[in-house]
Backbone as ProteinMPNN parsed JSONL, in Angstrom:
{"seq_chain_A": "MYKFFIPIKSFDQSKQRLTKVLRSAQRKNLSKNMFIGTVKILKKNKLQPIVVSNARDITEKEENSFFSKKNLNEALEDAINTYAKKDEFIVIMHADLPLISNQDLDYLTNLIHQQKTFVVPDRFASGTNAVGFKWRNQKLLFGKNSLNKFCSYFEKIGTDYIKVDLKNISFDLDTEDDLNLLTLDKLNKLIS", "coords_chain_A": {"N_chain_A": [[37.822, 149.761, 43.102], [39.094, 151.711, 45.793], [39.706, 154.393, 48.162], [40.976, 155.138, 51.375], [40.69, 157.442, 53.912], [42.145, 159.054, 56.708], [41.738, 161.6, 58.837], [43.742, 163.579, 61.048], [44.511, 165.75, 63.661], [47.38, 167.594, 64.835], [48.849, 165.981, 67.585], [49.258, 167.543, 69.813], [47.34, 169.505, 69.558], [44.929, 168.249, 69.642], [41.81, 167.159, 71.069], [40.957, 169.314, 72.692], [38.569, 169.916, 73.919], [38.553, 168.457, 76.175], [39.999, 169.628, 78.188], [39.301, 170.308, 80.799], [39.256, 167.96, 82.2], [41.445, 166.368, 81.571], [44.975, 166.466, 81.628], [47.42, 168.211, 79.61], [49.448, 166.445, 78.597], [48.123, 164.023, 78.916], [45.953, 164.318, 77.169], [47.328, 164.48, 74.765], [48.557, 161.922, 74.692], [46.215, 160.38, 74.633], [45.067, 161.091, 72.118], [47.151, 160.281, 70.396], [47.376, 157.496, 70.989], [44.792, 156.543, 70.307], [44.752, 157.145, 67.577], [46.936, 155.559, 66.655], [45.899, 153.043, 67.305], [43.582, 152.957, 65.669], [44.649, 153.19, 63.049], [46.25, 150.904, 63.044], [44.362, 148.761, 63.246], [42.981, 149.171, 60.882], [44.986, 148.689, 58.952], [45.521, 146.025, 59.569], [43.209, 144.897, 58.62], [43.569, 145.175, 55.966], [42.933, 147.651, 54.861], [44.309, 150.072, 53.653], [45.124, 152.999, 55.005], [45.156, 156.492, 54.144], [46.734, 158.978, 55.664], [45.794, 162.128, 56.778], [47.03, 165.128, 57.797], [47.878, 167.992, 59.876], [50.301, 167.942, 60.982], [53.646, 167.465, 60.655], [55.244, 165.554, 61.939], [53.544, 163.435, 62.211], [52.692, 162.796, 59.567], [55.125, 162.169, 58.382], [55.78, 159.722, 59.436], [54.029, 157.932, 58.407], [53.309, 155.681, 55.772], [51.547, 156.237, 53.623], [50.505, 159.368, 53.23], [49.31, 162.754, 53.748], [50.179, 166.029, 54.015], [48.926, 169.042, 55.357], [48.166, 172.402, 56.119], [45.698, 173.441, 56.041], [42.137, 173.837, 56.847], [40.1, 171.14, 58.189], [38.139, 170.118, 56.241], [39.039, 171.274, 53.781], [41.693, 170.334, 53.672], [41.266, 167.569, 53.531], [39.842, 167.467, 51.092], [41.851, 168.309, 49.299], [43.71, 166.222, 49.684], [42.211, 164.013, 48.839], [41.759, 164.704, 46.167], [44.364, 164.465, 45.307], [45.02, 161.744, 45.68], [42.837, 160.144, 44.819], [40.77, 159.161, 42.054], [38.309, 160.796, 39.991], [35.004, 159.781, 40.642], [35.877, 157.566, 41.985], [35.499, 155.336, 44.717], [35.48, 156.537, 47.972], [36.466, 156.56, 51.423], [36.09, 158.182, 54.474], [37.26, 158.302, 57.681], [37.203, 159.002, 61.108], [39.878, 159.29, 63.538], [39.673, 158.925, 66.247], [38.578, 156.56, 67.607], [38.101, 154.495, 69.937], [36.955, 151.984, 70.319], [36.675, 150.585, 67.975], [36.224, 147.747, 65.854], [37.167, 144.552, 64.353], [34.877, 143.351, 63.272], [33.237, 145.553, 62.761], [34.696, 146.751, 60.711], [34.636, 144.713, 58.815], [31.946, 144.82, 58.095], [31.8, 147.44, 56.978], [33.655, 147.102, 54.907], [32.312, 145.342, 53.244], [30.224, 147.027, 52.354], [31.793, 148.899, 51.012], [32.908, 147.346, 48.925], [30.587, 146.855, 47.54], [30.118, 149.362, 46.685], [28.354, 151.067, 48.007], [26.899, 153.976, 49.145], [27.434, 155.388, 52.306], [26.861, 156.515, 55.699], [28.203, 156.848, 58.921], [26.995, 157.776, 61.857], [27.939, 159.858, 64.719], [27.592, 159.011, 68.228], [25.583, 160.667, 69.095], [24.097, 161.236, 66.95], [24.568, 163.506, 65.398], [27.062, 164.304, 64.47], [29.519, 163.031, 62.08], [31.184, 160.09, 61.928], [32.237, 158.325, 60.132], [32.23, 158.111, 56.592], [31.281, 157.065, 53.361], [31.567, 157.198, 49.84], [31.172, 157.859, 46.276], [33.65, 159.822, 44.853], [33.293, 163.067, 43.679], [34.543, 165.5, 43.37], [33.337, 167.242, 45.193], [32.461, 169.597, 47.81], [33.46, 168.973, 51.126], [31.736, 168.201, 54.206], [32.238, 168.21, 56.957], [32.012, 169.071, 60.426], [29.954, 171.077, 62.565], [26.814, 169.537, 62.963], [27.246, 167.715, 60.874], [26.272, 165.215, 60.048], [23.548, 165.605, 59.269], [24.065, 167.393, 57.197], [25.582, 165.844, 55.343], [23.687, 163.807, 54.765], [21.561, 165.333, 53.682], [22.875, 166.369, 51.455], [23.402, 163.998, 49.945], [20.754, 163.233, 49.418], [19.912, 165.44, 47.923], [21.443, 165.208, 45.563], [20.434, 162.898, 44.615], [21.436, 160.417, 45.446], [21.297, 157.214, 46.679], [21.647, 156.231, 50.028], [22.903, 154.693, 53.024], [22.339, 154.849, 56.479], [24.443, 153.849, 58.835], [24.411, 151.874, 61.668], [26.769, 151.435, 63.717], [27.889, 150.851, 66.645], [30.481, 150.873, 67.791], [32.021, 152.385, 66.035], [30.568, 154.664, 66.062], [31.13, 155.636, 68.518], [33.107, 158.034, 69.771], [35.702, 160.016, 71.34], [35.006, 162.845, 72.793], [33.961, 164.267, 74.898], [33.656, 164.711, 78.495], [31.74, 162.933, 79.427], [31.93, 160.933, 77.477], [34.441, 159.872, 78.1], [33.834, 158.8, 80.596], [32.334, 156.614, 79.922], [34.053, 154.684, 79.124], [35.873, 151.787, 80.231], [37.791, 151.864, 83.232], [40.311, 150.675, 83.012], [40.702, 150.634, 80.197], [40.647, 153.396, 79.639], [42.889, 154.268, 81.143], [44.954, 152.977, 79.736], [44.815, 154.348, 77.346], [45.492, 157.002, 77.992], [47.986, 156.9, 79.083]], "CA_chain_A": [[38.922, 150.423, 43.764], [38.675, 152.702, 46.783], [40.742, 155.011, 48.98], [40.545, 155.276, 52.769], [41.36, 158.621, 54.467], [42.036, 159.26, 58.152], [42.264, 162.904, 59.247], [44.171, 163.689, 62.447], [45.221, 166.975, 64.027], [48.568, 167.435, 65.669], [48.471, 165.438, 68.892], [49.272, 168.647, 70.777], [46.135, 170.32, 69.376], [43.731, 167.405, 69.701], [41.021, 166.92, 72.29], [40.911, 170.51, 73.526], [37.324, 169.931, 74.69], [38.755, 167.669, 77.397], [40.985, 170.303, 79.042], [38.85, 170.359, 82.193], [39.393, 166.658, 82.871], [42.717, 165.722, 81.258], [46.135, 167.338, 81.457], [47.903, 168.297, 78.23], [50.144, 165.205, 78.241], [47.115, 162.96, 78.819], [45.209, 164.529, 75.918], [48.244, 164.123, 73.681], [48.636, 160.454, 74.682], [44.907, 159.878, 74.217], [44.968, 161.255, 70.663], [48.16, 159.444, 69.748], [47.052, 156.071, 71.147], [43.612, 156.208, 69.506], [45.19, 157.18, 66.186], [47.735, 154.355, 66.405], [44.987, 151.895, 67.333], [42.707, 152.983, 64.491], [45.467, 152.879, 61.867], [46.689, 149.505, 63.168], [43.278, 147.828, 62.914], [42.696, 149.339, 59.456], [46.016, 147.968, 58.207], [45.301, 144.593, 59.829], [42.089, 144.512, 57.765], [43.993, 145.485, 54.589], [42.349, 148.921, 54.438], [45.491, 150.929, 53.757], [44.662, 154.385, 55.134], [45.961, 157.661, 53.803], [46.618, 159.855, 56.821], [45.782, 163.552, 56.429], [47.326, 165.804, 59.055], [48.573, 169.272, 59.892], [51.527, 167.721, 61.753], [54.665, 166.741, 59.873], [55.735, 164.386, 62.672], [52.602, 162.339, 61.958], [52.705, 162.391, 58.155], [56.425, 161.598, 58.03], [55.86, 158.342, 59.931], [53.061, 157.097, 57.697], [53.666, 155.348, 54.391], [50.636, 157.003, 52.769], [50.06, 160.504, 54.029], [49.157, 164.047, 53.092], [50.355, 167.116, 54.971], [48.267, 170.29, 54.984], [47.836, 173.326, 57.215], [44.332, 173.931, 55.809], [41.139, 173.28, 57.756], [39.801, 169.713, 57.979], [37.477, 169.845, 54.972], [39.902, 171.631, 52.654], [42.835, 169.412, 53.658], [40.764, 166.288, 53.011], [39.543, 167.632, 49.663], [43.135, 168.316, 48.579], [44.269, 164.863, 49.754], [41.399, 163.136, 47.982], [42.06, 165.053, 44.774], [45.715, 163.984, 45.026], [45.113, 160.284, 45.705], [41.701, 159.424, 44.231], [40.259, 159.606, 40.754], [36.894, 161.148, 39.99], [34.09, 158.641, 40.708], [36.427, 156.474, 42.788], [34.859, 155.254, 46.021], [36.363, 156.948, 49.06], [35.964, 156.473, 52.795], [36.757, 159.051, 55.438], [36.937, 157.839, 59.026], [37.952, 159.694, 62.149], [40.913, 158.478, 64.183], [39.451, 158.809, 67.695], [37.572, 155.507, 67.763], [38.779, 153.535, 70.802], [36.283, 150.685, 70.386], [36.532, 150.029, 66.63], [36.499, 146.305, 65.858], [37.257, 143.86, 63.063], [33.516, 143.133, 62.764], [32.798, 146.834, 62.186], [35.395, 146.951, 59.444], [34.093, 143.729, 57.871], [30.673, 145.362, 57.613], [32.091, 148.556, 56.08], [34.334, 146.578, 53.72], [31.252, 144.811, 52.389], [29.586, 148.187, 51.71], [32.779, 149.483, 50.096], [32.988, 146.499, 47.733], [29.332, 147.042, 46.805], [30.076, 150.776, 46.305], [27.148, 151.651, 48.599], [27.13, 155.188, 49.908], [27.031, 155.198, 53.701], [27.312, 157.416, 56.753], [28.161, 156.313, 60.278], [26.907, 158.946, 62.731], [28.46, 159.733, 66.069], [26.554, 158.429, 69.096], [24.519, 161.651, 69.302], [23.44, 161.384, 65.643], [24.722, 164.857, 64.854], [28.316, 164.305, 63.736], [29.774, 161.923, 61.158], [32.464, 159.457, 62.264], [32.724, 157.695, 58.901], [31.361, 158.309, 55.435], [31.828, 156.472, 52.147], [30.805, 157.586, 48.646], [31.968, 158.113, 45.075], [34.19, 161.176, 44.862], [32.967, 163.876, 42.505], [35.113, 166.829, 43.604], [32.42, 168.078, 45.951], [32.94, 170.145, 49.075], [33.153, 168.106, 52.265], [30.777, 168.843, 55.102], [32.501, 167.934, 58.369], [31.796, 170.207, 61.313], [28.705, 171.027, 63.316], [25.672, 168.914, 62.274], [27.704, 167.138, 59.608], [25.42, 164.104, 59.627], [22.427, 166.162, 58.498], [24.583, 167.993, 55.966], [25.897, 164.774, 54.394], [22.44, 163.156, 54.335], [20.86, 166.277, 52.797], [23.616, 166.427, 50.2], [23.144, 162.77, 49.191], [19.37, 163.308, 48.936], [19.854, 166.494, 46.899], [22.01, 164.742, 44.291], [19.75, 161.663, 44.232], [22.241, 159.235, 45.758], [20.812, 156.372, 47.772], [22.667, 156.022, 51.051], [22.41, 154.052, 54.239], [22.863, 155.306, 57.751], [24.909, 152.6, 59.429], [24.477, 151.898, 63.122], [27.885, 150.654, 64.245], [28.129, 151.529, 67.921], [31.908, 151.058, 68.065], [32.516, 153.489, 65.211], [29.822, 155.85, 66.499], [31.676, 156.093, 69.805], [34.382, 158.741, 69.762], [35.974, 160.643, 72.638], [34.998, 164.297, 72.685], [33.454, 164.896, 76.114], [33.898, 164.017, 79.761], [30.804, 161.796, 79.455], [32.502, 159.875, 76.646], [35.5, 159.243, 78.891], [33.211, 158.038, 81.685], [31.755, 155.389, 79.384], [35.119, 153.688, 78.957], [36.319, 151.149, 81.465], [38.95, 152.539, 83.803], [41.487, 150.054, 82.437], [40.83, 151.115, 78.821], [41.002, 154.807, 79.7], [44.273, 154.387, 81.613], [45.841, 152.572, 78.644], [44.795, 155.384, 76.305], [46.094, 158.282, 78.399], [49.335, 156.678, 79.626]], "C_chain_A": [[38.37, 151.466, 44.733], [39.907, 153.269, 47.488], [40.145, 155.302, 50.358], [41.357, 156.405, 53.415], [41.074, 158.759, 55.963], [42.602, 160.644, 58.48], [42.656, 162.886, 60.726], [44.912, 165.016, 62.633], [46.523, 166.602, 64.71], [48.118, 166.932, 67.036], [48.438, 166.522, 69.954], [48.003, 169.487, 70.71], [44.851, 169.543, 69.6], [43.074, 167.412, 71.085], [40.998, 168.102, 73.247], [39.629, 170.584, 74.367], [37.449, 169.177, 76.013], [39.727, 168.336, 78.372], [40.575, 170.353, 80.511], [39.111, 169.056, 82.942], [40.702, 165.938, 82.597], [43.812, 166.776, 81.102], [46.591, 167.264, 79.993], [48.568, 166.994, 77.78], [49.158, 164.047, 78.092], [46.309, 163.085, 77.528], [46.053, 164.128, 74.719], [48.36, 162.602, 73.566], [47.337, 159.833, 74.201], [44.779, 159.939, 72.699], [45.914, 160.314, 69.932], [47.787, 157.962, 69.824], [45.802, 155.659, 70.375], [43.966, 156.182, 68.024], [45.969, 155.905, 65.833], [46.831, 153.125, 66.367], [44.096, 151.818, 66.106], [43.487, 152.602, 63.231], [45.886, 151.407, 61.885], [45.581, 148.53, 62.766], [42.884, 147.965, 61.444], [43.697, 148.561, 58.618], [45.869, 146.462, 58.377], [44.19, 144.05, 58.929], [42.324, 144.887, 56.303], [43.28, 146.705, 54.001], [43.435, 149.977, 54.609], [45.097, 152.41, 53.819], [45.681, 155.404, 54.641], [45.705, 158.659, 54.932], [46.747, 161.31, 56.36], [45.96, 164.328, 57.724], [48.003, 167.147, 58.841], [49.879, 169.168, 60.678], [52.504, 166.884, 60.949], [55.157, 165.497, 60.603], [54.799, 163.191, 62.505], [52.735, 161.865, 60.515], [54.033, 161.754, 57.754], [56.561, 160.135, 58.453], [54.946, 157.387, 59.164], [53.465, 156.906, 56.245], [52.847, 156.162, 53.395], [50.09, 158.156, 53.597], [49.997, 161.767, 53.19], [49.242, 165.116, 54.175], [49.653, 168.361, 54.456], [47.991, 171.105, 56.233], [46.411, 173.879, 57.064], [43.375, 173.327, 56.837], [40.8, 171.848, 57.333], [39.215, 169.443, 56.6], [38.372, 170.131, 53.775], [41.104, 170.7, 52.545], [42.415, 168.058, 53.095], [40.467, 166.383, 51.515], [40.823, 167.602, 48.834], [43.746, 166.918, 48.552], [43.52, 163.919, 48.831], [41.692, 163.425, 46.516], [43.45, 164.589, 44.356], [45.743, 162.465, 44.84], [44.007, 159.541, 44.957], [41.323, 160.019, 42.88], [38.794, 160.003, 40.918], [36.074, 159.864, 39.872], [34.693, 157.416, 41.406], [35.754, 156.504, 44.164], [35.882, 155.636, 47.087], [35.663, 156.735, 50.395], [36.783, 157.443, 53.63], [36.298, 158.599, 56.819], [37.804, 158.593, 60.024], [38.876, 158.736, 62.891], [40.647, 158.23, 65.66], [38.341, 157.805, 68.015], [38.152, 154.371, 68.614], [38.167, 152.138, 70.824], [36.131, 150.007, 69.022], [36.967, 148.562, 66.609], [36.626, 145.756, 64.436], [35.874, 143.657, 62.455], [32.958, 144.411, 62.131], [33.413, 147.031, 60.803], [34.965, 145.935, 58.398], [32.795, 144.253, 57.258], [30.914, 146.502, 56.616], [32.765, 148.085, 54.797], [33.321, 146.008, 52.736], [30.536, 145.953, 51.652], [30.512, 148.817, 50.678], [32.839, 148.669, 48.806], [31.718, 146.577, 46.885], [29.171, 148.477, 46.301], [28.782, 151.437, 46.797], [27.529, 152.859, 49.441], [26.624, 154.985, 51.33], [27.533, 156.343, 54.572], [27.199, 156.668, 58.074], [28.14, 157.524, 61.206], [27.679, 158.741, 64.028], [27.318, 159.269, 66.971], [25.413, 159.387, 69.402], [23.721, 161.905, 68.03], [23.447, 162.833, 65.163], [26.007, 164.96, 64.023], [28.438, 163.077, 62.856], [31.147, 161.343, 61.483], [33.06, 158.688, 61.099], [31.715, 157.957, 57.798], [32.062, 157.689, 54.226], [30.951, 156.807, 50.955], [31.751, 157.732, 47.461], [32.362, 159.582, 45.038], [33.881, 161.89, 43.554], [33.417, 165.32, 42.696], [34.175, 167.776, 44.349], [33.092, 168.633, 47.207], [32.546, 169.169, 50.186], [32.421, 168.904, 53.338], [31.011, 168.544, 56.577], [32.384, 169.221, 59.17], [30.472, 170.018, 62.018], [27.57, 170.49, 62.439], [26.057, 168.279, 60.939], [26.839, 165.979, 59.136], [24.256, 164.614, 58.781], [22.89, 166.753, 57.178], [24.917, 166.93, 54.919], [24.619, 164.119, 53.869], [21.657, 164.05, 53.376], [21.546, 166.363, 51.443], [23.334, 165.191, 49.351], [21.729, 162.766, 48.635], [19.252, 164.306, 47.79], [20.373, 166.009, 45.549], [21.41, 163.401, 43.85], [20.555, 160.4, 44.457], [21.615, 158.476, 46.912], [21.953, 156.159, 48.755], [22.041, 155.275, 52.227], [23.118, 154.667, 55.441], [23.184, 154.039, 58.533], [25.043, 152.766, 60.937], [25.559, 150.923, 63.592], [28.352, 151.355, 65.518], [29.61, 151.793, 68.209], [32.522, 152.182, 67.232], [31.786, 154.781, 65.583], [30.395, 156.446, 67.78], [33.057, 156.717, 69.621], [34.554, 159.437, 71.111], [36.096, 162.153, 72.481], [34.614, 164.998, 73.981], [33.839, 164.086, 77.348], [32.979, 162.801, 79.877], [31.325, 160.633, 78.623], [33.579, 159.126, 77.424], [34.921, 158.346, 79.983], [32.597, 156.729, 81.209], [32.796, 154.298, 79.129], [35.407, 153.015, 80.291], [37.564, 151.892, 81.949], [40.249, 151.987, 83.212], [41.756, 150.568, 81.023], [41.27, 152.573, 78.798], [42.455, 154.978, 80.125], [45.268, 153.993, 80.527], [45.927, 153.672, 77.582], [45.522, 156.66, 76.709], [47.511, 158.134, 78.946], [50.392, 156.715, 78.537]], "O_chain_A": [[37.299, 152.031, 44.507], [40.998, 152.704, 47.419], [38.974, 155.662, 50.486], [42.585, 156.331, 53.46], [39.941, 158.606, 56.42], [43.815, 160.844, 58.409], [41.987, 162.26, 61.548], [45.814, 165.355, 61.867], [46.738, 165.457, 65.108], [47.12, 167.405, 67.58], [47.662, 166.427, 70.905], [47.626, 170.116, 71.699], [43.785, 170.144, 69.735], [43.718, 167.641, 72.108], [41.016, 167.922, 74.465], [39.608, 171.24, 75.409], [36.562, 169.248, 76.864], [40.228, 167.681, 79.286], [41.44, 170.433, 81.382], [39.181, 169.044, 84.171], [41.046, 164.995, 83.31], [43.594, 167.838, 80.519], [46.194, 166.368, 79.247], [48.278, 166.497, 76.692], [49.342, 163.183, 77.234], [46.016, 162.086, 76.872], [45.558, 163.513, 73.774], [48.272, 162.055, 72.467], [47.356, 158.864, 73.442], [44.423, 158.945, 72.066], [45.53, 159.64, 68.976], [47.876, 157.252, 68.823], [45.746, 154.551, 69.841], [43.526, 155.292, 67.296], [45.684, 155.257, 64.827], [46.981, 152.265, 65.498], [43.877, 150.736, 65.562], [43.027, 151.78, 62.439], [45.873, 150.745, 60.848], [45.832, 147.578, 62.027], [42.493, 146.978, 60.82], [43.317, 147.856, 57.684], [46.071, 145.707, 57.425], [44.225, 142.889, 58.523], [41.389, 144.912, 55.502], [43.052, 146.778, 52.794], [43.46, 150.691, 55.612], [44.773, 153.007, 52.792], [46.892, 155.197, 54.716], [44.579, 159.121, 55.12], [47.684, 161.67, 55.648], [45.148, 164.209, 58.643], [48.606, 167.414, 57.801], [50.493, 170.184, 61.004], [52.223, 165.736, 60.606], [55.458, 164.489, 59.964], [55.232, 162.048, 62.647], [52.874, 160.667, 60.265], [54.062, 160.89, 56.878], [57.368, 159.396, 57.889], [55.086, 156.169, 59.271], [53.904, 157.842, 55.577], [53.391, 156.711, 52.436], [49.32, 157.957, 54.536], [50.543, 161.843, 52.089], [48.469, 165.105, 55.133], [49.761, 168.705, 53.279], [47.626, 170.562, 57.275], [45.975, 174.694, 57.876], [43.743, 172.43, 57.595], [41.175, 171.408, 56.245], [39.747, 168.614, 55.861], [38.455, 169.319, 52.853], [41.493, 170.319, 51.441], [43.126, 167.472, 52.279], [40.805, 165.474, 50.756], [40.878, 166.949, 47.791], [44.244, 166.477, 47.516], [44.131, 163.119, 48.122], [41.854, 162.504, 45.716], [43.69, 164.345, 43.174], [46.416, 161.961, 43.941], [44.222, 158.416, 44.505], [41.528, 161.202, 42.611], [38.13, 159.592, 41.869], [36.412, 158.97, 39.096], [34.083, 156.347, 41.415], [35.476, 157.575, 44.703], [37.002, 155.125, 47.103], [34.435, 156.732, 50.481], [38.006, 157.515, 53.508], [35.1, 158.522, 57.093], [38.998, 158.794, 59.8], [38.675, 157.521, 62.871], [41.327, 157.407, 66.274], [37.317, 158.147, 68.606], [38.643, 153.385, 68.065], [38.802, 151.199, 71.304], [35.51, 148.948, 68.935], [37.943, 148.182, 67.255], [36.246, 146.404, 63.46], [35.714, 143.78, 61.24], [32.291, 144.36, 61.097], [32.735, 147.424, 59.854], [34.931, 146.256, 57.21], [32.578, 144.141, 56.052], [30.311, 146.532, 55.543], [32.481, 148.607, 53.719], [33.465, 146.177, 51.525], [30.274, 145.846, 50.454], [30.072, 149.22, 49.602], [32.823, 149.236, 47.713], [31.761, 146.391, 45.669], [28.219, 148.785, 45.584], [28.19, 152.258, 46.097], [28.372, 152.772, 50.334], [25.524, 154.475, 51.539], [28.49, 157.039, 54.232], [26.229, 155.95, 58.316], [29.145, 158.224, 61.335], [28.027, 157.618, 64.394], [26.183, 159.15, 66.509], [24.378, 158.965, 69.918], [22.778, 162.697, 68.031], [22.467, 163.321, 64.6], [26.028, 165.629, 62.99], [27.58, 162.195, 62.875], [32.161, 162.025, 61.332], [34.263, 158.426, 61.079], [30.509, 158.018, 58.036], [33.282, 157.779, 54.089], [29.727, 156.715, 51.04], [32.972, 157.729, 47.62], [31.52, 160.47, 45.172], [34.167, 161.385, 42.468], [32.753, 166.25, 42.24], [34.227, 168.988, 44.143], [34.166, 168.179, 47.602], [31.446, 168.615, 50.184], [32.484, 170.133, 53.365], [30.075, 168.618, 57.372], [32.625, 170.315, 58.658], [29.934, 168.911, 62.059], [27.39, 170.939, 61.307], [25.278, 168.307, 59.986], [26.688, 165.782, 57.931], [24.013, 164.099, 57.689], [22.205, 166.636, 56.162], [24.58, 167.086, 53.746], [24.483, 163.901, 52.666], [21.146, 163.572, 52.363], [20.884, 166.422, 50.406], [23.055, 165.316, 48.158], [21.516, 162.341, 47.499], [18.568, 164.044, 46.8], [19.815, 166.355, 44.508], [21.824, 162.834, 42.839], [20.379, 159.416, 43.739], [21.422, 159.027, 47.995], [23.094, 155.932, 48.352], [20.821, 155.237, 52.391], [24.314, 154.958, 55.415], [22.291, 153.253, 58.852], [25.707, 153.685, 61.417], [25.294, 149.745, 63.83], [29.111, 152.323, 65.47], [29.955, 152.815, 68.801], [33.447, 152.855, 67.687], [32.338, 155.871, 65.431], [30.171, 157.617, 68.086], [34.04, 156.026, 69.353], [33.634, 159.438, 71.93], [37.142, 162.672, 72.09], [34.901, 166.182, 74.157], [34.283, 162.941, 77.254], [33.397, 161.754, 80.372], [31.18, 159.474, 79.014], [33.623, 157.896, 77.41], [35.45, 157.27, 80.259], [32.363, 155.828, 82.014], [32.451, 153.131, 78.942], [35.206, 153.608, 81.352], [38.297, 152.477, 81.151], [41.181, 152.745, 82.944], [42.893, 150.899, 80.684], [42.158, 152.947, 78.032], [43.181, 155.765, 79.517], [46.324, 154.614, 80.409], [46.985, 153.895, 76.993], [46.109, 157.331, 75.86], [48.168, 159.133, 79.242], [51.578, 156.547, 78.822]]}, "name": "protein", "num_of_chains": 1, "seq": "MYKFFIPIKSFDQSKQRLTKVLRSAQRKNLSKNMFIGTVKILKKNKLQPIVVSNARDITEKEENSFFSKKNLNEALEDAINTYAKKDEFIVIMHADLPLISNQDLDYLTNLIHQQKTFVVPDRFASGTNAVGFKWRNQKLLFGKNSLNKFCSYFEKIGTDYIKVDLKNISFDLDTEDDLNLLTLDKLNKLIS"}
């Protein structure tokens, strides 16, 4: 058994790092469309996500959701403690993954069924775009240099883990350079 968690900020608050290149409405559409796309492909692959958000308008629309005004790590910890049992395998994946594919999810599903601890770094190998492990009521480590923090934690507790190179899950949209890597057609669909 496993649980799959997707954290998402209010669409109005998301993608503030892109204020120099996208208007407020474009950032909101970008966040909303990536979230919808990520949740849709997860459900298509029978990975029923539990959405964790600080926005009631998001959590009210999702069948499985958790509302919290706490910071990302604390909100996720509360949601996990609500939905998952101790030692149950959990996966946390970010919602801003415009290139995520069925093949990526097939690979992760295989790891999930084997209960193999994994981390999927962002494309700069500093952040963590997805992580899967057995829940033991530990503190979560998202934020600056989260990849190193998760890897160090797994090593400290003696848990074997694999760093998974899935370019589509490693690619998130946080900077102007990230936007420039998308095709113009894809970008226009996301911000419209």
